[in-house]
C-alpha positions, -999 to 999 in steps of 0.1 A, spaced: 290 197 748 271 165 753 293 135 759 278 100 753 300 70 761 278 40 771 247 21 761 224 34 789 206 66 779 180 88 794 152 113 785 156 148 797 145 183 788 157 217 797 155 254 788 185 275 778 178 311 787 204 337 780 215 360 808 191 390 807 220 414 812 237 400 781 205 395 760 178 415 776 161 421 742 148 386 738 112 378 744 92 345 745 67 358 720 67 331 693 36 310 699 49 275 691 84 259 692 99 248 659 115 214 659 149 213 643 150 175 643 173 150 659 209 160 661 233 130 663 261 132 688 295 130 671 320 102 678 336 123 705 303 129 721 300 167 713 269 187 706 269 225 704 237 245 704 257 274 691 266 254 660 229 253 651 226 291 653 206 290 686 227 314 706 204 343 697 172 327 711 157 334 744 142 299 749 157 267 735 143 234 746 167 204 742 154 169 746 181 142 748 172 105 745 179 70 735 171 34 742 172 27 779 140 12 794 122 16 827 139 -16 839 172 3 838 159 30 862 182 34 891 211 15 877 246 28 880 262 27 846 299 22 838 307 59 839 294 61 874 262 80 866 228 70 879 202 63 852 171 85 859 142 99 839 148 132 857 185 137 851 194 169 835 224 181 815 247 195 841 259 228 826 250 254 800 282 273 791 285 309 779 289 299 742 257 278 742 272 243 745 258 216 768 280 195 790 269 160 802 280 124 800 248 105 794 234 112 761 240 101 725 213 122 706 193 153 710 161 168 696 161 206 696 131 229 698 133 267 697 109 295 706 111 331 715 140 353 703 143 347 666 112 327 659 125 307 629 141 273 630 174 285 615 178 313 641 189 336 613 163 364 614 182 395 603 186 387 566 204 409 541 192 405 505 205 416 472 180 432 448 173 398 432 165 380 464 200 365 469 209 362 506 241 382 512 243 377 550 221 365 579 223 367 616 204 358 647 191 389 665 216 383 693 245 380 668 236 412 650 233 430 683 270 424 689 280 439 655 294 474 650 286 478 613 265 465 585 278 437 562 296 448 530 276 460 501 274 436 471 289 447 438 275 444 402 288 455 369 269 486 357 254 493 391 265 515 420 255 504 455 237 530 476 238 509 508 211 490 527 176 503 529 178 502 568 206 520 587 226 502 612 211 521 641 176 515 629 182 478 628 196 479 663 166 499 675 142 475 658 158 445 676 157 463 709 120 474 704 107 442 690 128 416 708 122 390 681 141 409 655 128 392 623 137 415 595 145 415 557 170 442 547 177 450 510 204 466 489 197 497 469 213 506 436 216 533 410 232 527 376 268 536 376 264 561 347 230 574 359 212 560 329 180 540 331 180 507 313 150 486 302 158 451 292 133 432 270 128 404 246 105 409 216 80 381 213 81 382 175 105 393 148 85 424 138 73 444 168 65 480 176 77 489 211 61 520 226 79 539 254 56 560 276 72 586 298 60 617 316 86 645 312 88 673 337 90 709 325 124 718 309 134 682 305 155 667 278 162 630 273 184 610 250 168 576 240 191 549 229 169 523 213 196 496 214 214 476 188 216 494 155 183 513 161 200 546 170 193 575 193 165 600 196 162 633 215 130 638 235 121 671 252 92 682 272 85 708 245 77 681 220 43 675 236 46 638 230 32 612 254 52 584 239 77 575 213 81 541 197 105 519 177 100 490 154 122 460 161 125 435 132 152 410 143 135 394 174 167 397 195 170 408 231 173 446 234 181 473 259 165 507 258 188 533 275 174 566 288 198 594 296 186 625 314 203 655 298 183 679 320 152 678 341 134 646 353 108 621 342 85 593 355 69 563 341 32 571 334 -1 559 347 -25 537 327 -2 531 297 10 499 282 45 487 294 73 478 271 64 443 257 86 415 269 101 437 297 121 414 320 146 436 339 147 473 349 176 493 362 167 529 372 191 558 371 190 595 379 161 619 373 134 596 387 116 603 419 82 588 412 70 555 398 35 563 387 5 540 389 5 510 367 40 517 354 49 481 353 15 466 356 11 432 340 47 430 329 44 392 329 81 386 324 95 412 348 119 393 371 139 421 388 141 458 393 167 481 410 154 514 424 176 542 437 168 560 470 157 590 450 124 573 446 99 589 471 66 576 459 51 545 442 17 548 425 -13 526 426 -9 492 409 27 500 399 36 463 399 2 447 396 4 411 383 42 411 380 60 378 385 85 393 409 96 369 436 114 395 457 117 432 457 135 459 477 118 492 483 144 520 488 147 540 519 136 572 502 100 558 497 75 574 521 43 574 500 26 543 487 -7 541 468 -31 512 468 -28 479 449 9 482 444 16 444 445 -19 432 439 -19 398 422 18 393 424 14 356 430 52 348 429 61 374 455 75 353 484 96 380 503 100 418 503 122 443 521 101 472 534 121 503 545 116 521 578 102 551 560 67 540 549 38 549 571 10 527 558 4 492 545 -20 505 519 -53 491 506 -49 459 487 -11 462 489 -5 424 490 -39 412 479 -36 378 460 1 375 469 -4 338 475 34 329 478 39 353 507 42 333 540 53 361 564 62 397 564 78 422 588 60 455 593 84 484 601 79 506 632 74 536 609 40 521 599 10 535 618 -19 523 597 -30 491 580 -56 497 553 -85 475 541 -78 442 524 -40 448 527 -33 410 530 -66 397 516 -63 363 497 -27 358 509 -34 321 511 1 312 522 4 337 550 9 319 583 19 346 608 23 383 612 32 407 640 16 441 644 42 465 659 32 489 687 34 518 663 1 508 646 -28 528 657 -55 519 632 -65 489 612 -92 489 585 -116 461 579 -110 427 563 -73 430 564 -69 392 564 -99 382 544 -95 346 530 -61 341 546 -70 305 556 -35 294 565 -30 322 591 -23 305 625 -7 334 645 -15 371 648 5 390 673 -1 425 687 28 443 705 8 472 718 -7 470 753 -37 490 740 -55 475 710 -52 496 678 -85 510 665 -102 484 643 -126 496 617 -144 464 608 -136 427 611 -101 414 607 -113 385 586 -90 359 603 -99 322 605 -111 308 638 -80 286 639 -58 317 642 -45 324 677 -43 360 688 -13 369 709 -15 400 731 8 415 758 4 403 793 -23 421 812 -42 434 781 -68 406 778 -98 425 790 -90 456 769 -85 436 737 -116 413 742 -138 443 750 -125 465 721 -148 473 692 -148 448 663 -122 425 678 -129 388 676 -151 373 702 -130 354 728 -157 327 728 -148 319 692 -111 328 691 -82 319 713 -64 349 730 -30 342 744 -12 366 767 26 366 765 
């Protein structure tokens, strides 16, 4: 703790560095410290870095200051301490507190380790973006299990879309440990529910589905609109219902046998605002929910293995969890999702596909899993809010114009000692600093298509 008990104060700064044996995973890889602001010392003179969630960081700079002047230099104050510009807090304890007797306020900067001012970089989200739990990388490394699964009426939790061991491995490999983890669900009765609000009193609602061979579905149209049987032998591409009361409705799809998927290039349910997927679905086809301008949430089970091109094009989703079963993604999935500010990607996808986040202007940062080996063209193009991104060492190839028109991008970090193959320009602004591993400067600056070091700043870490 910091103890302040007189009117003579000093300026000092110091670095808190965790014992490497205790926290060997931390790295000073974040380019600029983030100021947490002045922290007032309490009446009893206490300040704890741990209370601000800083114990998981590898580098914490603490400046302590107040109102003494140069005329006070060299004076012995009433507690017997000598006033000096160069005095330092005398002890960093194991729990992250600072012991001294001179100071009454502190300004805290953090860098390395977590890389965010809160220090909470392993964040567990519910399907709707609600934060369930959060930890610094160091705190999570001391756990023995994942946090408890959330519960919701009508839904059965399938667990987090990362395993406990995969998260631990991610922290150990990356050092900085910044990661969004999401909860997966299936409906508790296995039925798929589509919630929608008709925009007028008399409306025909088409339901387009692709039924696999030998499939039978029961369609409950909601309210007093009855049930209907739909089989693959019917040869129908869609069925529809006329709604004449303008009230909120729920279409419930029960798989009697077989399986189905939402189709490609067909109109979605008008006014669709919420989707809960059940059994019998392994594939969300291209454009399934394209331009559903009211869709605010979707739950997907881990039976989903593939999501088609443009599946969520133009949707107003602010957060989404991709389940751990997904391994195949097609292009344009979140193209023009302007409200998308965060996403939980599983450690199962292998590519950030073409135009995947194009025009996602609310997206400020994203963690790429170590399962990803390829970044396709225009993947983050026109992400006008994107400020930083880390390319993990698993990435071997990057296509051109990945960051075209990402004018807010200030930090691009590569973890691999050897530069990934770059097929065309990155498209980053000249104000973006490029962080590369120590000793790799000549290899990166001489690699084909990488920015000229005369125009861009390369920083070794």
